[in-house]
C-alpha positions, -999 to +999 in steps of 0.1 A: -023+464-557-026+502-557+003+525-550+003+543-517-016+575-519-016+586-482+011+600-460+009+609-424+035+630-406+040+637-369+044+673-358+051+691-326+039+724-341+006+720-361+002+756-371+038+761-383+037+727-402+004+735-419+017+770-429+049+754-443+031+730-466+005+756-477+033+781-485+059+757-501+036+733-519+002+750-521-015+724-500-049+732-483-057+715-450-090+707-432-088+706-394-102+674-378-098+687-342-067+702-326-045+672-331-051+663-368-054+680-401-057+665-436-053+675-472-068+658-502-057+663-538-064+642-569-032+623-565-025+620-527-037+625-492-015+641-465-023+639-428-006+658-399-008+642-365+002+662-334+029+645-314+032+612-333+054+586-317+069+569-348+090+588-373+076+584-408+096+571-438+113+596-460+087+611-483+095+630-515+081+657-536+088+657-574+096+690-590+105+702-625+128+730-610+149+719-581+164+754-575+129+770-573+117+742-550+147+747-527+140+784-525+104+778-518+113+754-489+137+780-474+112+809-478+085+788-461+107+782-431+121+748-439+157+739-430+180+723-457+198+694-441+214+679-473+222+703-501+212+694-537+232+664-549+230+640-578+216+605-577+212+581-606+187+598-629+184+631-612+191+655-583+176+660-549+179+677-515+167+669-480+150+693-456+133+695-423+098+711-420+089+732-389+075+700-372+109+683-374+101+658-402+128+650-428+116+650-464+132+654-498+126+671-531+138+654-563+140+662-600+146+636-627+170+644-655+154+653-688+166+640-721+179+669-742 
């Protein structure tokens, strides 16, 4: 079985949500009509659906610098809803994007 490589998020504000992901994570979108946009990279596909009915699971973005990632999220218009905290093996924080989706950014501990 292959690992999941696609994530679709519901959004009430397509323009703000696309701007957020472009600014915070350098994601480029293709519009497929007014109610859907998609982004493809070598490792994943991200879809945005206007006014989705079911909340998605909590997706995560891995980073090598949690402080820089938190600042990028804030600068792009995200709202931190759980400050950085430790979990077994690393640290993470949760945020909401402009469309109201909850996501998280995590950083694994490195061996020193």
